C-alpha positions as CSV (number, residue, x, y, z in Angstrom):
1,M,-140.8,-19.6,49.7
2,I,-140.1,-21.9,52.5
3,L,-142.2,-24.9,51.8
4,I,-143.0,-27.2,54.5
5,V,-145.0,-30.6,54.1
6,A,-147.4,-31.0,56.7
7,E,-147.6,-34.1,59.2
8,H,-151.1,-35.2,60.5
9,T,-152.7,-38.1,61.9
10,A,-156.6,-38.9,62.6
11,G,-157.5,-35.5,61.0
12,K,-155.2,-33.3,63.3
13,L,-152.2,-31.6,62.5
14,A,-149.0,-33.4,64.1
15,K,-147.0,-31.3,66.3
16,A,-144.1,-32.0,64.4
17,T,-145.7,-29.9,61.9
18,L,-145.7,-26.9,64.4
19,E,-142.1,-27.7,65.2
20,M,-141.3,-27.4,61.5
21,V,-142.8,-24.0,61.1
22,T,-140.7,-22.7,64.2
23,A,-137.7,-24.2,62.5
24,A,-138.4,-22.1,59.2
25,R,-139.3,-19.0,61.5
26,E,-135.7,-19.2,62.9
27,S,-133.8,-20.2,59.6
28,G,-133.6,-16.5,58.7
29,R,-134.5,-17.4,55.3
30,E,-136.7,-15.1,53.3
31,G,-140.0,-15.9,51.7
32,P,-143.7,-16.7,53.0
33,I,-144.0,-20.1,54.9
34,T,-145.9,-22.5,53.0
35,L,-147.6,-25.5,54.3
36,L,-148.5,-28.4,51.8
37,V,-151.0,-30.7,53.1
38,L,-151.3,-33.9,51.5
39,G,-154.1,-36.4,51.9
40,Q,-158.0,-37.0,51.7
41,N,-160.7,-35.6,53.2
42,I,-158.1,-32.9,54.8
43,A,-160.2,-29.9,55.4
44,A,-159.8,-29.5,59.2
45,V,-156.1,-30.0,59.1
46,A,-155.9,-27.3,56.4
47,N,-157.8,-24.9,58.7
48,E,-155.3,-25.9,61.4
49,A,-152.5,-25.1,59.3
50,A,-153.6,-22.1,58.5
51,A,-153.5,-20.5,61.8
52,V,-149.6,-21.0,61.7
53,A,-148.6,-20.7,58.2
54,D,-148.4,-17.5,55.4
55,Q,-150.5,-19.5,53.1
56,V,-151.3,-23.4,52.7
57,L,-151.5,-25.5,49.8
58,V,-154.0,-28.1,49.8
59,A,-154.0,-31.4,47.8
60,D,-157.0,-33.4,48.6
61,M,-157.1,-36.5,46.3
62,P,-158.0,-40.0,46.5
63,E,-154.6,-41.0,45.5
64,L,-153.2,-39.5,48.5
65,A,-155.4,-41.4,51.4
66,T,-152.5,-43.6,52.0
67,Y,-148.8,-42.7,52.4
68,N,-146.6,-43.6,49.6
69,A,-142.8,-42.6,49.3
70,E,-142.9,-42.4,45.7
71,V,-146.1,-40.4,45.6
72,W,-145.2,-37.9,48.4
73,A,-141.7,-37.3,46.8
74,A,-143.1,-36.5,43.5
75,A,-146.1,-34.2,45.0
76,T,-143.6,-32.1,47.0
77,T,-141.0,-31.9,43.9
78,Q,-143.7,-30.7,42.0
79,I,-145.1,-27.8,44.3
80,A,-141.3,-26.9,45.2
81,Q,-140.3,-26.5,41.5
82,E,-143.8,-24.5,40.8
83,G,-143.4,-22.3,43.8
84,E,-139.9,-21.5,43.3
85,A,-139.1,-22.8,46.7
86,H,-135.3,-22.3,48.1
87,T,-136.2,-24.3,51.2
88,V,-138.0,-27.6,51.7
89,I,-138.6,-28.5,55.2
90,I,-139.9,-32.3,56.0
91,G,-140.4,-33.9,59.2
92,G,-137.7,-36.3,60.7
93,S,-140.1,-39.0,61.1
94,R,-139.7,-42.5,59.6
95,S,-141.9,-41.8,56.6
96,G,-140.0,-38.2,56.1
97,R,-136.7,-39.4,56.4
98,E,-137.8,-42.1,53.6
99,Y,-138.9,-39.5,50.9
100,A,-136.8,-36.5,51.9
101,P,-133.7,-37.7,50.0
102,R,-135.8,-38.5,46.9
103,V,-137.1,-35.1,46.7
104,A,-133.5,-33.7,47.3
105,V,-132.3,-36.0,44.0
106,K,-135.2,-34.9,41.7
107,L,-134.5,-31.2,42.9
108,D,-130.9,-31.5,42.6
109,A,-130.9,-29.8,46.1
110,A,-128.6,-30.2,49.0
111,Y,-129.8,-32.5,51.7
112,L,-129.3,-31.9,55.4
113,E,-130.9,-34.5,57.7
114,D,-131.9,-34.4,61.3
115,A,-131.5,-30.8,61.9
116,T,-131.8,-29.7,65.6
117,K,-131.0,-25.9,64.7
118,L,-131.4,-23.9,61.8
119,S,-129.9,-20.4,60.9
120,S,-128.4,-18.1,58.2
121,N,-125.0,-17.9,57.4
122,G,-125.0,-15.4,54.8
123,A,-126.4,-16.7,51.9
124,A,-126.1,-20.3,53.2
125,L,-128.6,-21.9,55.3
126,Q,-126.9,-23.2,58.6
127,A,-127.8,-26.3,60.3
128,Q,-126.8,-28.2,63.3
129,R,-127.2,-32.1,64.1
130,Y,-125.9,-34.6,66.6
131,T,-123.1,-37.0,65.3
132,F,-121.0,-39.7,66.9
133,L,-123.9,-40.8,69.3
134,A,-124.7,-37.4,70.1
135,R,-121.6,-36.7,71.8
136,V,-120.7,-34.2,69.0
137,T,-122.7,-31.3,67.4
138,E,-122.0,-31.0,63.8
139,T,-122.6,-27.4,62.1
140,V,-123.2,-27.8,58.2
141,D,-123.7,-25.0,55.5
142,A,-125.8,-25.5,52.5
143,D,-126.0,-22.9,49.6
144,G,-128.9,-22.7,47.1
145,L,-131.8,-24.8,47.1
146,V,-132.0,-27.1,50.3
147,V,-134.0,-30.1,51.5
148,V,-133.7,-30.4,55.2
149,T,-135.4,-32.9,57.7
150,V,-136.2,-31.6,61.3
151,K,-135.4,-34.0,64.2
152,P,-138.9,-34.3,65.9
153,G,-138.7,-32.5,69.5
154,S,-135.6,-30.4,68.6
155,F,-137.7,-27.1,68.2
156,A,-140.8,-25.6,70.3
157,P,-144.1,-25.8,68.6
158,A,-145.1,-22.6,66.9
159,P,-147.7,-20.3,68.4
160,P,-150.4,-19.3,66.0
161,A,-149.7,-16.4,63.4
162,A,-150.9,-13.0,64.0
163,A,-153.6,-13.7,61.0
164,A,-154.6,-16.7,59.5
165,G,-153.0,-17.9,56.1
166,E,-154.6,-18.0,52.8
167,Q,-155.7,-21.4,51.6
168,Y,-155.4,-22.6,48.0
169,D,-156.4,-26.1,46.3
170,V,-153.6,-27.4,44.1
171,E,-153.6,-30.1,41.2
172,L,-150.8,-32.7,41.0
173,S,-149.5,-34.9,38.3
174,L,-149.0,-38.0,40.4
175,P,-147.0,-41.1,39.2
176,A,-148.7,-44.8,39.6
177,A,-147.8,-45.9,42.8
178,R,-145.5,-49.1,42.3
179,V,-145.5,-50.2,45.7
180,E,-149.0,-51.1,47.6
181,V,-149.8,-51.3,51.3
182,T,-151.8,-54.4,52.1
183,G,-152.2,-54.1,55.5
184,K,-151.2,-51.8,58.4
185,S,-151.1,-52.3,62.1
186,V,-151.4,-49.6,64.7
187,E,-150.4,-50.0,68.4
188,K,-153.2,-49.1,70.6
189,S,-152.8,-47.2,73.7
190,S,-155.0,-45.0,75.9
191,R,-152.2,-43.0,76.8
192,V,-150.6,-39.9,75.0
193,A,-148.2,-40.4,72.5
194,L,-144.5,-39.3,73.5
195,T,-144.1,-36.7,71.0
196,E,-147.4,-35.2,71.8
197,A,-147.1,-35.2,75.5
198,D,-146.8,-32.2,78.0
199,V,-145.7,-34.7,80.6
200,I,-143.5,-37.6,80.7
201,V,-142.7,-40.2,82.9
202,T,-139.6,-42.1,81.9
203,G,-138.2,-45.3,83.8
204,G,-134.7,-46.7,83.8
205,R,-133.1,-49.6,85.1
206,G,-132.9,-48.2,88.5
207,V,-136.6,-49.0,88.8
208,G,-135.6,-52.5,89.3
209,S,-137.7,-55.0,87.3
210,P,-140.5,-55.1,84.6
211,E,-143.1,-55.4,87.5
212,N,-141.6,-52.1,89.6
213,F,-141.8,-50.3,85.8
214,S,-145.4,-51.1,85.9
215,R,-146.2,-50.4,89.5
216,Y,-144.4,-46.9,89.6
217,V,-143.7,-45.3,86.0
218,E,-147.0,-46.3,84.6
219,A,-149.1,-45.7,87.6
220,L,-147.5,-42.4,88.0
221,A,-148.0,-41.6,84.3
222,D,-151.6,-42.9,84.1
223,N,-152.6,-40.3,87.5
224,L,-150.8,-37.6,85.6
225,G,-152.1,-38.0,82.3
226,A,-148.7,-38.4,81.0
227,G,-146.9,-40.3,78.4
228,V,-144.7,-43.4,79.3
229,G,-141.0,-43.4,78.2
230,A,-138.1,-45.7,78.8
231,T,-134.3,-45.5,78.3
232,R,-132.4,-47.9,76.0
233,A,-131.3,-50.1,78.7
234,V,-134.9,-51.2,79.7
235,V,-135.7,-51.5,76.1
236,D,-132.9,-53.7,75.3
237,A,-133.8,-55.7,78.6
238,G,-137.1,-56.2,76.9
239,W,-139.2,-54.6,79.7
240,R,-140.4,-52.2,77.4
241,P,-141.0,-51.8,73.7
242,Y,-139.0,-49.7,71.2
243,A,-141.8,-47.3,70.6
244,E,-141.4,-45.7,74.2
245,Q,-137.5,-45.3,74.1
246,V,-136.3,-41.9,74.6
247,G,-132.7,-40.9,73.3
248,Q,-130.3,-40.6,70.6
249,T,-131.7,-44.1,69.3
250,G,-135.3,-43.5,70.0
251,K,-137.4,-40.3,70.2
252,T,-136.6,-37.1,70.9
253,V,-139.0,-35.0,73.0
254,Q,-139.5,-31.7,74.9
255,P,-142.5,-31.9,77.1
256,K,-143.3,-29.3,79.9
257,A,-142.1,-31.6,82.5
258,Y,-140.0,-34.8,82.1
259,I,-140.0,-37.1,85.2
260,A,-137.1,-39.5,85.7
261,L,-137.2,-42.3,87.9
262,G,-134.1,-44.6,88.1
263,V,-132.4,-43.0,85.1
264,S,-128.7,-42.4,85.2
265,G,-128.6,-39.8,82.5
266,A,-126.3,-41.3,80.0
267,V,-125.3,-38.9,77.1
268,Q,-127.3,-40.8,74.6
269,H,-130.6,-40.4,77.1
270,L,-130.1,-36.9,77.7
271,S,-129.6,-35.9,73.7
272,G,-133.3,-37.0,73.5
273,M,-134.7,-35.1,76.4
274,G,-132.3,-32.4,77.6
275,K,-134.6,-29.6,75.9
276,S,-137.6,-30.4,78.4
277,K,-138.9,-27.2,80.1
278,N,-138.8,-29.0,83.6
279,I,-136.7,-32.0,84.3
280,I,-137.3,-34.0,87.7
281,A,-135.1,-36.8,88.5
282,I,-135.4,-39.4,91.4
283,N,-132.4,-41.9,91.7
284,K,-130.3,-43.1,94.9
285,D,-126.8,-42.2,93.4
286,A,-126.2,-38.8,94.1
287,E,-123.6,-38.7,91.5
288,A,-125.9,-39.8,88.5
289,P,-125.4,-37.7,85.7
290,I,-128.9,-36.9,85.4
291,F,-128.7,-34.4,88.4
292,K,-126.7,-32.2,86.3
293,V,-129.4,-31.4,84.0
294,A,-132.3,-31.8,86.4
295,D,-134.1,-28.7,87.7
296,Y,-135.3,-30.8,90.8
297,G,-133.9,-33.8,91.8
298,I,-134.3,-36.2,94.9
299,V,-131.6,-38.5,96.0
300,G,-133.3,-41.7,97.7
301,D,-135.0,-45.1,97.0
302,I,-137.5,-45.2,94.2
303,N,-139.7,-47.6,96.3
304,E,-140.2,-45.3,99.0
305,I,-140.3,-42.0,97.1
306,V,-142.7,-42.9,94.0
307,P,-145.5,-44.5,96.0
308,A,-145.6,-41.4,97.9
309,L,-145.8,-39.4,94.8
310,I,-148.5,-41.6,93.4
311,E,-150.6,-41.1,96.5
312,A,-150.1,-37.4,96.1
313,S,-151.2,-37.4,92.5
314,R,-154.4,-39.2,93.1
315,K,-155.4,-36.3,95.5
């Protein structure tokens, strides 16, 4: 089977999980697509998972109420061994990248990290991933049992399957956690998360100042119900938090509409948003690289064009 460890937050299946299902479907590997849901009070998540998977394995236990790398690795390894999985897919989130290598070691499996494309090459699983700051796409083959992490935003979310998958409760033998989480802080925002947003408005250094970023980027995003993104230059300048950074060293996104305001379009940034369905760019530099990938482009002054867009969006 192909085993996918589901990611979920606040009682809802994360978009990253649907992307992993697409990756599994495109991998060309045989066997049922199985979602493993770990946590406590996760019945609603399991029901969502059943809509896209062939089968869902549910481990609803108090010991799984809080994420722990050792515990997640042990749980995933046990299910992979018992189900004789030949492929294990884990999200390329911060937590996924933490415990996925442990699973690979426990299973004595090949490990492919940050895959942006999966396919079969004979009996081998073939993965593509970025390297050298996204200037090079590397293709890697792995035989036998393989553990893969999927780069968020690299695959389209999977549509529902023709029929809902069966759900099964599973029992786990978990080790005692040696690391205890004593506190947790969550950044509060009324805006949709970047990785979940259908529309994203991103600002670059071309907006001119932190004040203009709020005046133009945030205002347009709020009117459109969109997520807010930023380039690395903006984050490095201290205008915006790292959580909003889009690109090779930030988040990879694939929204239905990506609106780039004052974004030049460096290679590292394009690698994080190049698969957006519609890219709209506004920049005063007609030679800016962003226009090479844009579906719609406006050459002009941000200070003149964006206020008109904001006014139009209010209507």
